[in-house]
C-alpha positions as CSV (number, residue, x, y, z in Angstrom):
1,M,0.0,0.0,0.0
2,T,2.7,2.5,0.9
3,I,5.2,1.6,-1.8
4,P,8.5,2.5,0.0
5,D,11.8,2.6,-1.9
6,R,13.4,0.2,0.7
7,I,12.5,-1.6,3.9
8,V,14.7,-1.6,7.0
9,Y,13.9,-4.0,9.9
10,C,15.2,-2.4,13.1
11,E,17.1,-4.6,15.5
12,G,18.0,-1.8,18.0
13,S,21.8,-1.9,17.7
14,E,24.1,1.1,18.3
15,A,25.4,0.7,14.7
16,E,21.9,1.1,13.4
17,K,21.3,4.2,15.5
18,H,24.5,5.9,14.2
19,T,23.5,5.0,10.6
20,I,20.1,6.6,11.0
21,I,21.5,9.7,12.7
22,K,24.0,10.2,9.8
23,E,21.1,10.0,7.3
24,C,19.1,12.5,9.4
25,L,22.0,15.0,9.4
26,V,22.2,14.8,5.6
27,T,18.5,15.3,5.1
28,G,18.2,18.0,7.8
29,E,15.8,16.0,9.9
30,L,18.3,16.5,12.7
31,I,20.8,19.3,13.5
32,E,23.9,18.3,15.4
33,L,24.3,20.2,18.6
34,N,27.7,21.1,20.3
35,Q,29.0,17.6,20.9
36,K,31.6,18.8,23.4
37,A,29.0,20.4,25.6
38,L,26.2,18.0,24.8
39,P,27.5,14.6,23.7
40,G,25.1,12.6,21.7
41,C,22.5,15.4,21.5
42,Y,20.6,16.6,18.4
43,M,17.8,19.0,17.6
44,H,14.7,18.4,15.5
45,R,12.3,20.9,14.1
46,S,8.8,19.8,13.3
47,A,6.6,21.5,10.8
48,P,5.2,24.8,12.2
49,H,1.7,23.5,12.0
50,D,2.6,20.1,13.6
51,V,3.6,20.9,17.2
52,A,1.1,19.2,19.5
53,R,-1.4,16.5,19.8
54,T,-4.3,17.0,17.4
55,E,-7.2,15.7,19.4
56,H,-9.9,16.8,16.9
57,L,-8.2,14.6,14.3
58,T,-7.9,11.6,16.7
59,F,-10.5,8.9,16.4
60,V,-11.5,5.7,18.1
61,C,-13.0,3.3,15.5
62,T,-15.3,0.7,17.0
63,A,-18.1,-1.3,15.5
64,R,-20.6,0.4,17.8
65,K,-20.3,4.2,18.3
66,D,-21.6,3.8,21.9
67,D,-18.4,1.8,22.8
68,A,-16.2,4.8,21.8
69,G,-18.4,7.1,23.9
70,P,-18.9,10.9,23.8
71,N,-15.4,11.4,25.0
72,N,-14.0,10.2,21.6
73,N,-14.3,11.2,18.0
74,W,-15.8,8.1,16.3
75,Q,-15.7,6.5,12.9
76,A,-16.8,3.0,11.9
77,P,-13.7,0.8,11.2
78,D,-14.5,0.2,7.5
79,A,-15.2,3.9,6.9
80,A,-12.0,4.9,8.7
81,K,-9.9,2.5,6.6
82,A,-11.6,3.6,3.4
83,R,-10.7,7.2,4.3
84,L,-7.1,6.5,5.2
85,T,-6.2,3.9,2.5
86,P,-5.9,6.5,-0.3
87,L,-3.8,8.7,1.9
88,F,-1.4,5.8,2.7
89,G,-1.4,4.8,-1.0
90,G,2.1,5.5,-2.2
91,S,2.8,7.6,0.9
92,M,6.3,6.1,1.3
93,Q,7.5,6.5,-2.3
94,G,11.0,7.9,-2.3
95,R,11.3,7.0,1.4
96,T,12.5,4.2,3.6
97,M,10.0,2.1,5.5
98,Y,11.3,1.2,9.0
99,V,9.7,-1.8,10.7
100,V,10.2,-1.3,14.5
101,P,9.3,-4.1,16.9
102,F,9.1,-2.7,20.4
103,L,8.3,-3.7,24.0
104,M,6.3,-1.6,26.4
105,G,7.4,-2.7,29.9
106,P,10.3,-4.8,31.2
107,A,11.2,-8.0,29.5
108,G,9.5,-11.0,31.0
109,S,6.8,-9.0,32.9
110,R,3.2,-10.0,33.1
111,F,2.5,-6.3,32.5
112,S,4.4,-5.9,29.3
113,K,3.0,-5.7,25.8
114,V,4.6,-5.9,22.3
115,G,4.0,-3.6,19.4
116,V,5.3,-3.2,15.9
117,E,5.4,0.3,14.3
118,I,5.8,0.7,10.6
119,T,7.0,4.3,9.8
120,D,8.8,6.4,7.3
121,S,10.1,8.9,9.8
122,R,13.7,8.5,11.0
123,Y,12.9,10.9,13.9
124,V,10.2,8.5,15.0
125,V,12.6,5.5,14.8
126,L,15.2,7.3,16.9
127,S,12.6,8.4,19.4
128,M,11.1,5.0,19.7
129,R,14.5,3.6,20.4
130,I,14.6,5.9,23.4
131,M,11.0,5.6,24.6
132,T,10.6,1.8,24.2
133,R,12.7,-1.4,24.2
134,V,13.3,-1.9,20.5
135,G,14.4,-5.1,18.7
136,Q,15.2,-8.5,20.0
137,A,13.7,-7.9,23.5
138,A,10.3,-7.4,21.8
139,L,10.6,-10.4,19.6
140,D,11.7,-12.6,22.5
141,H,8.8,-11.4,24.6
142,L,6.4,-12.0,21.7
143,G,7.6,-15.5,20.9
144,T,5.2,-17.3,18.6
145,S,2.2,-15.2,19.7
146,D,0.4,-12.9,17.3
147,A,-0.8,-10.7,20.3
148,F,0.9,-7.5,19.4
149,T,-0.3,-4.0,18.5
150,R,-0.2,-3.1,14.8
151,C,1.1,0.5,14.4
152,L,1.1,2.0,10.9
153,H,2.5,5.5,10.6
154,S,3.5,7.8,7.7
155,L,4.4,11.5,7.6
156,G,2.3,11.8,4.4
157,D,2.5,15.4,3.3
158,L,2.1,16.7,6.8
159,S,-1.0,18.6,5.8
160,P,-3.5,19.1,8.7
161,A,-6.2,18.5,6.1
162,R,-4.9,15.0,5.6
163,R,-3.9,14.3,9.2
164,F,-5.6,11.5,11.1
165,I,-4.8,9.3,14.1
166,M,-7.2,6.4,14.0
167,H,-7.4,3.7,16.7
168,F,-9.0,0.3,16.1
169,P,-9.2,-1.2,19.6
170,E,-11.1,-4.3,18.5
171,E,-8.2,-5.1,16.2
172,N,-5.4,-3.8,18.5
173,A,-4.2,-1.5,15.8
174,V,-3.6,2.2,15.1
175,W,-3.1,4.1,11.8
176,S,-1.6,7.6,11.9
177,I,-0.8,9.8,9.0
178,G,0.1,13.4,8.4
179,S,2.0,14.2,11.6
180,G,5.5,13.8,12.9
181,Y,4.8,15.1,16.4
182,G,5.5,12.8,19.3
183,G,2.0,12.0,20.7
184,N,0.7,11.6,17.1
185,A,3.6,9.6,15.7
186,L,5.4,7.7,18.5
187,L,2.6,5.2,18.5
188,G,3.8,3.2,21.5
189,K,3.1,6.2,23.7
190,K,-0.4,7.7,24.0
191,C,-1.9,5.6,21.2
192,M,-0.8,2.1,22.4
193,A,0.1,2.6,26.1
194,L,-3.1,4.5,26.9
195,R,-5.9,4.5,24.3
196,L,-5.5,0.9,23.2
197,A,-4.1,-0.3,26.5
198,S,-7.1,1.2,28.4
199,W,-9.4,-1.0,26.2
200,L,-7.3,-4.1,26.8
201,A,-7.1,-3.2,30.5
202,K,-10.9,-3.2,30.9
203,K,-11.1,-6.5,29.0
204,E,-8.3,-8.1,31.1
205,G,-8.9,-6.6,34.5
206,W,-6.2,-3.9,35.0
207,L,-5.7,-0.2,34.6
208,A,-3.7,1.8,32.0
209,E,-3.4,5.3,33.3
210,H,-1.8,8.7,32.5
211,M,0.1,8.7,35.8
212,L,3.6,9.3,37.2
213,I,5.0,6.8,39.7
214,L,7.1,8.2,42.5
215,G,9.1,6.3,45.2
216,L,9.4,7.9,48.6
217,Q,11.6,6.6,51.5
218,D,11.0,8.3,54.8
219,P,13.8,9.0,57.4
220,Q,12.9,5.7,59.2
221,G,13.8,3.8,56.0
222,K,10.2,2.8,55.1
223,Q,9.5,2.7,51.4
224,H,6.3,4.1,49.8
225,Y,5.1,4.6,46.3
226,V,2.5,7.0,45.0
227,A,0.9,7.3,41.5
228,G,-0.4,10.6,40.3
229,A,-2.6,11.7,37.3
230,F,-1.9,15.2,36.0
231,P,-2.8,16.7,32.6
232,S,0.3,17.4,30.4
233,A,2.5,20.4,31.4
234,C,1.0,20.5,35.0
235,G,4.3,19.7,36.8
236,K,4.0,15.9,36.5
237,T,7.7,15.4,35.4
238,N,8.8,17.8,38.1
239,L,6.9,15.8,40.7
240,A,8.2,12.4,39.4
241,M,11.7,13.7,39.8
242,L,11.1,15.5,43.1
243,M,14.2,16.6,45.1
244,P,13.5,16.7,48.8
245,P,14.3,20.2,50.3
246,A,17.3,20.5,52.5
247,S,15.1,21.2,55.5
248,M,13.6,17.7,55.3
249,P,16.7,15.5,55.8
250,G,16.4,11.7,55.6
251,W,13.9,11.7,52.8
252,T,14.8,10.0,49.5
253,A,12.7,10.3,46.3
254,T,13.1,8.0,43.3
255,T,11.5,8.1,39.8
256,V,9.7,5.0,38.5
257,G,7.8,6.9,35.8
258,D,6.7,10.4,34.8
259,D,3.8,9.8,32.4
260,I,2.2,6.4,32.1
261,A,1.4,3.7,34.7
262,W,0.0,0.2,34.2
263,L,-1.6,-1.1,37.4
264,R,-2.5,-4.7,38.2
265,P,-3.9,-6.4,41.3
266,G,-1.2,-8.2,43.3
267,N,-1.4,-11.3,45.3
268,D,-1.2,-9.2,48.5
269,G,-4.4,-7.4,47.9
270,R,-2.8,-4.2,46.7
271,L,-2.5,-2.5,43.3
272,W,1.0,-2.8,41.7
273,A,2.2,-0.5,39.0
274,L,5.0,-0.2,36.5
275,N,6.1,2.4,33.9
276,P,5.9,0.7,30.5
277,E,8.2,3.3,28.9
278,A,12.0,3.3,28.6
279,G,12.5,7.0,28.3
280,F,11.1,10.5,29.0
281,F,9.3,12.8,26.6
282,G,9.2,16.0,28.6
283,V,8.2,19.6,28.1
284,V,11.4,21.7,27.9
285,P,10.3,25.3,28.7
286,G,10.6,26.0,32.4
287,T,13.1,23.2,32.9
288,S,16.2,24.5,34.8
289,Q,18.5,23.6,37.6
290,R,16.1,25.5,39.9
291,T,12.9,23.9,38.8
292,N,14.1,20.4,38.0
293,A,17.8,19.8,38.3
294,T,17.3,16.0,37.7
295,A,15.6,16.6,34.4
296,F,18.0,19.4,33.4
297,N,21.1,17.2,34.1
298,M,19.8,14.1,32.4
299,I,19.2,15.9,29.1
300,Q,22.8,17.0,28.8
301,R,23.7,13.9,26.7
302,N,22.0,11.4,24.3
303,T,18.9,13.6,24.0
304,I,16.8,14.7,21.1
305,Y,15.5,18.2,21.5
306,T,12.4,19.3,19.5
307,N,11.4,22.8,18.6
308,V,13.9,24.7,20.9
309,A,16.0,27.7,20.0
310,L,19.6,27.3,18.8
311,R,22.4,29.5,20.1
312,P,25.4,30.4,18.0
313,D,27.6,28.0,20.0
314,G,25.4,25.1,19.0
315,T,23.6,24.7,22.3
316,P,19.8,24.9,22.8
317,W,17.9,27.5,24.7
318,W,14.4,27.9,25.9
319,E,12.3,30.2,28.0
320,G,12.9,29.3,31.7
321,H,16.5,28.1,31.0
322,D,19.1,28.9,33.7
323,D,21.0,31.0,31.2
324,P,19.7,34.5,30.3
325,A,18.2,35.0,26.9
326,P,20.9,35.0,24.2
327,A,21.6,38.2,22.3
328,H,21.1,36.3,19.1
329,A,19.8,32.9,18.3
330,L,17.6,30.9,15.8
331,D,14.1,30.3,17.0
332,W,12.3,27.0,16.9
333,Q,11.5,27.6,13.3
334,G,15.1,28.5,12.3
335,R,14.4,32.2,12.1
336,P,16.7,34.9,13.6
337,W,15.7,35.8,17.1
338,N,16.7,38.2,19.8
339,P,15.2,39.3,23.2
340,S,13.1,42.0,21.5
341,S,11.5,39.6,19.0
342,P,7.8,39.4,19.4
343,N,7.7,35.5,19.4
344,K,9.1,33.1,21.9
345,A,12.4,31.5,21.1
346,A,11.3,28.0,21.8
347,H,7.8,26.6,21.2
348,P,5.8,26.4,24.4
349,N,5.3,22.7,23.8
350,S,9.0,22.1,22.8
351,R,10.2,18.7,24.0
352,F,13.1,16.5,25.1
353,T,13.4,12.8,24.5
354,T,15.9,11.1,26.7
355,P,16.7,7.6,28.0
356,A,15.3,6.8,31.5
357,T,18.7,5.4,32.5
358,Q,20.2,8.9,32.5
359,C,17.9,10.0,35.3
360,A,19.9,10.3,38.5
361,T,16.9,9.6,40.6
362,L,15.8,6.5,38.7
363,S,14.3,4.0,41.0
364,P,16.2,0.7,41.5
365,E,12.7,-0.9,40.9
366,F,12.4,0.7,37.4
367,D,12.9,-2.6,35.6
368,N,11.2,-4.8,38.3
369,P,8.8,-7.0,36.3
370,E,6.4,-7.1,39.2
371,G,6.2,-3.3,39.5
372,V,5.8,-1.5,42.8
373,P,2.9,-1.5,45.3
374,I,0.9,1.8,45.3
375,D,0.0,3.4,48.6
376,A,-1.7,6.5,47.3
377,I,-3.2,7.9,44.1
378,L,-3.1,11.6,43.5
379,F,-5.3,13.6,41.1
380,G,-4.0,17.1,40.3
381,A,-4.4,19.9,37.9
382,R,-3.9,23.6,37.4
383,R,-6.6,25.6,39.3
384,Q,-6.0,29.2,40.5
385,R,-9.2,29.2,42.6
386,R,-11.5,27.0,44.6
387,V,-9.5,23.8,44.9
388,P,-7.4,23.5,48.1
389,L,-3.8,22.4,48.2
390,V,-4.7,18.9,49.2
391,Y,-7.7,16.9,50.4
392,E,-8.5,13.2,50.9
393,A,-11.3,11.1,49.5
394,G,-13.5,9.3,52.0
395,S,-13.5,6.0,50.0
396,W,-12.5,4.5,46.7
397,A,-15.8,5.4,45.2
398,H,-15.4,9.0,46.4
399,G,-11.8,9.0,45.0
400,T,-13.1,7.8,41.7
401,F,-15.6,10.7,41.7
402,L,-12.7,13.1,42.4
403,G,-10.9,11.8,39.4
404,A,-14.0,11.7,37.3
405,T,-14.7,15.4,38.0
406,L,-11.1,16.6,37.5
407,S,-10.8,19.9,35.6
408,S,-7.8,21.9,34.7
409,E,-6.7,25.1,32.9
410,T,-5.4,24.1,29.5
411,T,-1.7,24.2,28.5
412,A,0.3,24.2,25.2
413,A,0.5,20.4,25.1
414,A,-2.7,20.2,23.0
415,T,-3.9,22.4,20.2
416,G,-6.4,25.2,21.1
417,K,-6.5,28.1,23.6
418,V,-4.3,28.1,26.6
419,G,-5.7,28.9,30.1
420,V,-9.3,27.7,29.4
421,L,-10.9,25.5,32.0
422,R,-11.7,22.1,30.7
423,R,-12.8,18.8,32.2
424,D,-10.1,16.1,32.1
425,P,-11.2,13.0,34.2
426,M,-8.2,11.2,35.6
427,A,-6.2,13.3,33.1
428,M,-7.4,10.7,30.7
429,L,-10.0,12.5,28.6
430,P,-7.8,12.7,25.5
431,F,-6.5,9.1,26.1
432,C,-9.3,6.8,27.2
433,G,-9.9,4.4,24.3
434,Y,-13.6,3.7,25.1
435,N,-16.7,5.2,26.7
436,M,-15.7,7.1,29.8
437,G,-18.8,6.1,31.6
438,D,-17.7,2.5,31.3
439,Y,-14.2,3.6,32.3
440,F,-15.5,5.0,35.6
441,A,-17.4,1.7,36.2
442,H,-14.2,-0.2,35.5
443,W,-12.4,2.0,38.1
444,L,-15.1,1.1,40.7
445,E,-14.7,-2.6,39.8
446,M,-10.9,-2.4,40.2
447,G,-11.2,-0.8,43.7
448,A,-13.5,-3.6,44.7
449,S,-11.2,-6.3,43.2
450,V,-8.4,-5.6,45.8
451,A,-8.5,-5.9,49.6
452,K,-6.3,-2.8,50.2
453,P,-6.8,-0.3,47.4
454,P,-4.7,2.9,47.5
455,Q,-6.1,5.9,49.2
456,I,-7.0,8.7,46.9
457,F,-6.2,12.4,47.2
458,R,-6.7,15.6,45.2
459,V,-3.9,18.1,45.0
460,N,-3.5,21.6,43.6
461,W,0.0,23.3,43.5
462,F,-1.3,26.2,41.5
463,R,-3.6,28.2,43.7
464,T,-2.9,32.0,43.5
465,T,-3.5,35.3,45.2
466,D,-5.9,37.8,43.6
467,D,-2.9,39.4,41.9
468,G,-1.8,36.1,40.4
469,K,1.1,35.1,42.6
470,F,1.4,31.4,43.5
471,L,0.6,30.7,47.2
472,W,2.6,27.4,47.3
473,P,6.3,27.2,46.4
474,G,5.8,23.8,44.7
475,F,8.7,21.7,43.3
476,G,10.7,20.0,46.1
477,D,8.4,21.5,48.8
478,N,5.6,19.3,47.4
479,L,7.2,16.6,49.6
480,R,5.6,18.4,52.6
481,V,2.1,17.6,51.2
482,L,3.2,14.0,50.2
483,K,4.4,13.5,53.8
484,W,0.9,14.3,55.1
485,I,-0.6,12.0,52.5
486,L,1.6,9.1,53.6
487,E,0.7,9.9,57.2
488,R,-2.9,9.6,56.3
489,C,-2.3,6.3,54.5
490,E,-0.8,5.0,57.8
491,G,-3.8,6.0,59.9
492,H,-2.5,9.3,61.4
493,G,-1.9,12.8,60.2
494,K,-4.2,15.6,61.4
495,A,-7.2,16.5,59.2
496,V,-10.6,18.2,59.5
497,P,-13.7,17.2,57.5
498,S,-15.0,19.6,54.9
499,A,-17.8,19.5,52.4
500,I,-15.4,18.1,49.7
501,G,-13.1,15.8,51.8
502,A,-10.6,15.7,54.6
503,V,-8.3,18.7,54.6
504,P,-5.1,19.0,56.7
505,T,-5.2,21.1,59.8
506,L,-3.0,24.2,59.8
507,D,-0.3,22.4,61.8
508,A,-0.4,19.1,59.8
509,I,1.8,20.3,57.0
510,D,5.5,20.2,57.8
511,R,6.7,23.8,57.4
512,K,10.1,23.5,58.9
513,G,12.5,25.6,56.8
514,L,9.7,27.0,54.7
515,E,8.7,30.6,54.9
516,I,4.9,30.6,54.5
517,S,2.6,32.4,56.7
518,D,-0.4,31.1,58.5
519,D,-2.6,33.3,56.4
520,D,-1.2,32.0,53.1
521,L,-1.5,28.4,54.3
522,S,-5.0,29.0,55.5
523,A,-5.8,30.4,52.0
524,L,-4.3,27.3,50.4
525,L,-6.4,25.0,52.5
526,K,-9.6,27.0,52.4
527,V,-12.7,25.3,51.3
528,D,-15.5,27.7,50.6
529,P,-18.7,25.7,50.1
530,A,-20.4,28.5,48.2
531,E,-17.7,28.4,45.6
532,W,-18.6,24.7,44.9
533,V,-22.2,25.3,44.0
534,E,-21.3,26.3,40.4
535,A,-19.0,23.2,40.2
536,L,-22.0,21.0,41.1
537,A,-23.9,22.2,38.1
538,G,-21.0,21.6,35.8
539,Q,-20.4,18.1,37.1
540,E,-24.1,17.3,36.6
541,D,-24.0,18.5,33.0
542,F,-20.8,16.5,32.3
543,F,-22.1,13.3,33.8
544,R,-25.3,13.5,31.7
545,T,-23.2,13.2,28.5
546,F,-22.6,9.6,29.4
547,G,-26.2,8.7,29.8
548,E,-26.9,5.2,31.1
549,H,-23.2,4.3,30.8
550,L,-22.4,6.4,33.9
551,P,-22.4,4.1,36.9
552,P,-25.1,5.0,39.6
553,A,-22.3,5.3,42.2
554,M,-21.0,8.4,40.4
555,W,-24.5,10.0,40.7
556,D,-24.6,8.9,44.4
557,E,-21.3,10.6,45.1
558,Q,-22.4,13.8,43.3
559,K,-25.6,13.8,45.4
560,H,-23.6,13.3,48.6
561,L,-21.4,16.2,47.7
562,A,-24.4,18.4,47.0
563,H,-25.9,17.5,50.4
564,R,-22.6,18.3,52.2
565,I,-22.3,21.6,50.4
566,E,-25.9,22.5,51.2
567,D,-25.4,21.6,54.9
568,A,-22.2,23.6,55.1
569,I,-23.9,26.7,53.6
570,T,-27.3,26.5,55.3
571,P,-27.4,26.4,59.1
572,H,-29.7,23.8,60.7
573,D,-31.0,23.4,64.3
574,L,-30.7,20.0,66.1
575,Q,-34.0,18.8,64.6
576,G,-32.6,19.5,61.1
577,R,-35.0,22.4,60.4
578,D,-33.7,25.0,57.9
579,L,-32.8,28.2,59.8
580,G,-32.0,30.1,56.7
581,T,-34.2,32.8,55.2
């Protein structure tokens, strides 16, 4: 169908990598960076109109539209293939087809899944080598089975008018054409590890989630693990690579994963999780020694930078870099740039792709085929108002409700306006491969399937003052909130009930070495029931979109919340009579 000039079967060797890099340097697909300062590092520029996930062009193709749900764009499988086949026809003429067998997850793990991506993009091949385990490891895991994900990708002509990312969960396949951007083209990532994996997870009894996995060892030497769901560019990578503040000695934080978690019930009645990826595909702007020294240091070698600025000395630069803005540079599109230029030097969604093995905080359990046991699950997003710093769900069903009603202010990771509030349940709205009402029901079933499910918490690092200043310092100081969360998981840690969940008392958060006033902390922890009345209406409207697919338990939780808010707003006497006017 694609008619390539030649076919290369990728076995994942270093020699193969160097051959492809040399070809990329000739074609201009990569620009060699200063190898003395940044050994093994290269820069890639995508097309100016191909810089983020294109959710409006992403489809789930199931036999029944209802199975895809209102959260997905839908096409019937036959119609989708009829639409794409002419676009793929001859799409690789004059190009090389690369056949890339890859493994998501450690070799030999019951969690792990095999995929094969066919692509005509060398950038995709090099990125897949970083983000997955390519070559023999995948073939060995597959053995004689045909249970692998079929991933067909072509750059096509990169026209947005002919750009589609089509998922076929019933066939365990994805076809993507017209984009070279990571989330649209690295098909092992969002396409396989979330959209298709979430469908498989429902079928097989596990969870595929858009979550980081963080290891925390307390000063007494006890090891804990938390998973956290955050929309893209909401500090997820920073949290996954958290560095404990100097004022909290004895704590150690390790990184299991920064983006995707696959969770399965363990024999001990807990949920166990692993990161199926082998690398990090992170947002570059804002990454510095101050904000995330671990990430900054790990991208100093063997890294592909995408859509950053290029300084005259052959090193990259981006907004939020430790270095001041250069007097002269080439911007992310290769145009001359200086500090007075009207446009940003790096694209707001510019990226780094780097091997996980370069992360100084990488957990020793990273390759453990059994994964790690999860103590707590966090749901977090960007909210300047209303949502407190942290609060605890009263049950697994309540926690599922907190995830289901998650909303965040949009960022540059997806096309569209930035700063708009949108619903993003479990940070999975763009990635759930089936009807989200059924997804919530599956979450409830998973909680009931284990004797000791993780406790669930909602966090918000982004609450601001009226003049827009962040109230919470964030970054390493987020450990102070995590410490309270772990205390709550162990049956202690001070909290007071509120209409939305249990909130820390003013003295429950460890503030040793942190300059934050009682007034600011009070503002961070404040729950104003009146502010949640509007949220209730929005939740109700959202839930109605799923019709009878929404499990009754979600309506029950919404009603319980409404009653708690009403009780908090309206005073009652001991007989329950309304004393309001």
